[in-house]
C-alpha positions as CSV (number, residue, x, y, z in Angstrom):
1,M,37.9,-86.5,91.3
2,T,38.7,-83.5,93.4
3,K,41.9,-81.6,92.7
4,G,44.3,-81.3,95.6
5,W,47.9,-80.9,96.5
6,Q,50.4,-83.5,97.5
7,G,49.8,-84.8,101.0
8,E,46.2,-83.5,101.2
9,S,44.9,-86.8,102.8
10,S,47.4,-86.8,105.5
11,R,46.7,-83.1,106.2
12,H,43.0,-83.9,106.4
13,R,43.6,-86.7,108.8
14,L,45.8,-84.6,111.1
15,A,43.2,-81.7,111.0
16,R,40.6,-84.1,112.5
17,Y,42.8,-84.1,115.6
18,G,43.3,-80.4,115.6
19,I,46.9,-80.7,114.4
20,K,47.9,-77.8,112.1
21,T,50.4,-78.6,109.4
22,A,52.7,-76.3,107.3
23,N,51.8,-75.1,103.9
24,P,52.7,-78.0,101.5
25,K,54.6,-75.7,99.2
26,S,57.0,-74.8,102.0
27,I,57.9,-78.5,102.6
28,K,60.6,-80.0,100.6
29,E,60.2,-83.6,99.5
30,L,62.5,-86.3,100.8
31,K,65.3,-87.2,98.5
32,L,64.4,-90.9,98.4
33,K,63.6,-93.0,95.4
34,S,59.9,-93.5,96.1
35,N,56.6,-94.3,94.5
36,R,54.0,-91.5,94.8
37,L,50.6,-92.8,95.7
38,P,48.4,-89.7,95.5
39,I,45.0,-91.2,95.6
40,Q,43.5,-92.4,98.9
41,I,40.3,-94.4,99.1
42,G,38.6,-96.0,102.1
43,I,35.5,-97.6,103.6
44,I,34.1,-97.6,107.1
45,V,33.4,-101.1,108.4
46,P,30.5,-101.0,110.9
47,S,30.2,-103.2,114.0
48,T,26.5,-103.5,113.6
49,N,23.7,-104.9,111.4
50,F,21.5,-101.8,111.4
51,D,21.2,-101.1,115.1
52,K,22.2,-104.6,116.4
53,K,25.8,-105.1,117.5
54,I,27.5,-108.1,115.9
55,S,29.9,-110.4,117.6
56,K,33.5,-109.4,117.9
57,K,34.4,-112.5,115.8
58,E,32.1,-111.4,112.9
59,Y,33.3,-107.8,113.2
60,N,37.0,-108.9,113.0
61,K,36.1,-111.0,110.0
62,R,34.6,-108.0,108.2
63,V,37.7,-105.9,108.9
64,L,40.0,-108.7,107.8
65,N,38.0,-109.1,104.6
66,E,38.2,-105.4,103.8
67,K,41.9,-105.2,104.5
68,T,42.4,-108.2,102.2
69,Y,40.2,-106.6,99.5
70,F,41.9,-103.3,99.5
71,S,45.4,-104.9,99.7
72,E,44.6,-107.1,96.7
73,L,43.3,-104.1,94.6
74,F,45.8,-101.5,95.7
75,G,48.8,-103.2,97.2
76,G,48.2,-102.4,100.9
77,N,45.9,-100.9,103.5
78,T,45.8,-98.9,106.7
79,A,43.1,-99.6,109.3
80,I,42.0,-97.3,112.0
81,T,39.4,-98.3,114.6
82,E,37.3,-95.4,116.1
83,K,33.9,-94.9,117.6
84,G,31.2,-92.9,115.8
85,G,27.5,-92.4,115.7
86,Y,24.6,-91.1,113.6
87,I,20.8,-90.7,113.8
88,A,18.8,-93.3,112.0
89,T,15.0,-93.3,111.4
90,G,13.0,-96.2,112.8
91,D,10.0,-98.0,111.2
92,E,8.0,-94.8,111.4
93,K,9.5,-91.6,110.0
94,K,9.1,-89.9,113.4
95,D,11.2,-92.5,115.2
96,K,14.8,-91.4,115.5
97,I,17.4,-93.7,116.9
98,L,21.0,-92.7,117.9
99,I,23.3,-95.4,116.6
100,E,26.7,-95.5,118.3
101,E,29.2,-98.0,117.2
102,E,32.8,-99.0,116.8
103,G,33.9,-98.7,113.2
104,T,37.2,-99.4,111.4
105,I,38.3,-97.2,108.5
106,V,40.1,-99.3,106.0
107,E,42.0,-97.2,103.5
108,A,44.5,-97.7,100.7
109,N,46.7,-95.3,98.8
110,T,47.3,-95.9,95.1
111,T,48.2,-94.3,91.8
112,S,45.7,-92.6,89.5
113,E,46.1,-95.4,86.9
114,I,45.3,-98.2,89.4
115,Y,42.4,-96.2,90.9
116,K,40.8,-95.6,87.5
117,K,41.2,-99.3,86.7
118,N,39.5,-100.4,89.9
119,K,37.0,-97.7,90.7
120,S,34.0,-99.5,89.3
121,K,35.0,-102.6,91.3
122,V,35.1,-100.5,94.5
123,A,31.7,-98.9,93.7
124,N,30.1,-102.3,93.3
125,H,31.9,-103.5,96.4
126,I,30.5,-100.6,98.4
127,K,26.9,-101.3,97.1
128,K,27.3,-105.0,98.0
129,K,28.6,-104.3,101.5
130,Q,25.8,-101.9,102.3
131,K,23.3,-104.8,101.6
132,D,25.4,-107.6,103.2
133,W,26.0,-105.6,106.4
134,K,22.4,-104.5,106.5
135,Q,23.3,-100.8,106.7
136,E,21.1,-97.9,106.0
137,T,24.1,-96.2,104.5
138,I,27.8,-96.9,104.1
139,G,30.5,-94.3,104.6
140,Y,33.5,-94.1,102.2
141,S,36.2,-91.6,101.3
142,V,38.1,-90.6,98.3
143,E,41.1,-88.3,98.5
144,G,40.1,-86.8,101.9
145,N,36.4,-86.3,100.9
146,F,33.8,-88.3,102.8
147,Y,30.7,-89.7,101.1
148,V,27.6,-91.6,102.2
149,Y,26.0,-94.2,100.0
150,P,23.2,-94.3,99.1
151,K,22.6,-90.5,98.8
152,K,20.2,-89.3,101.4
153,S,18.1,-86.1,101.0
154,F,18.7,-85.0,104.6
155,I,22.5,-84.8,104.1
156,G,24.2,-81.9,102.3
157,S,22.7,-79.3,100.0
158,D,21.9,-78.8,96.4
159,K,25.3,-77.1,96.0
160,A,27.2,-80.1,97.2
161,K,29.0,-82.0,94.5
162,N,29.1,-85.8,94.6
163,I,31.6,-87.9,92.8
164,I,30.5,-91.0,90.9
165,L,32.8,-94.0,91.3
166,E,31.3,-95.8,88.3
């Protein structure tokens, strides 16, 4: 698990939209009795089976299932629908296909204890969804860091560190 400061995931999310935030040490916490949920974990739900678009009904069912799964494990979820794309290889290595699709990022925030208790369940869930959804890879995030399962040699470098959820 990467070390970070309080609010890192929110800061990361805002940075995606070019919004700069203050230094976290200069921000005073709210004086409310609250539960701190410092760990954020999420999965991207694709709207395709490989390069074939699925029906809106099937896509909505996938999203609902992930919202339910994350809520049952971690007590709640946040879902954000966006568009994204990537290059996939076709049947022959030289064939490259631009896959563009709608995707929903389903995330949950939790405590370290609950995360540790459930991380192997989530790892197995990600592996299962990659097969069920007929995806070359599945994107997921842990504490503001994005990962692609299974690991692909064309992504990253030897210096990149990967976390292991199991």
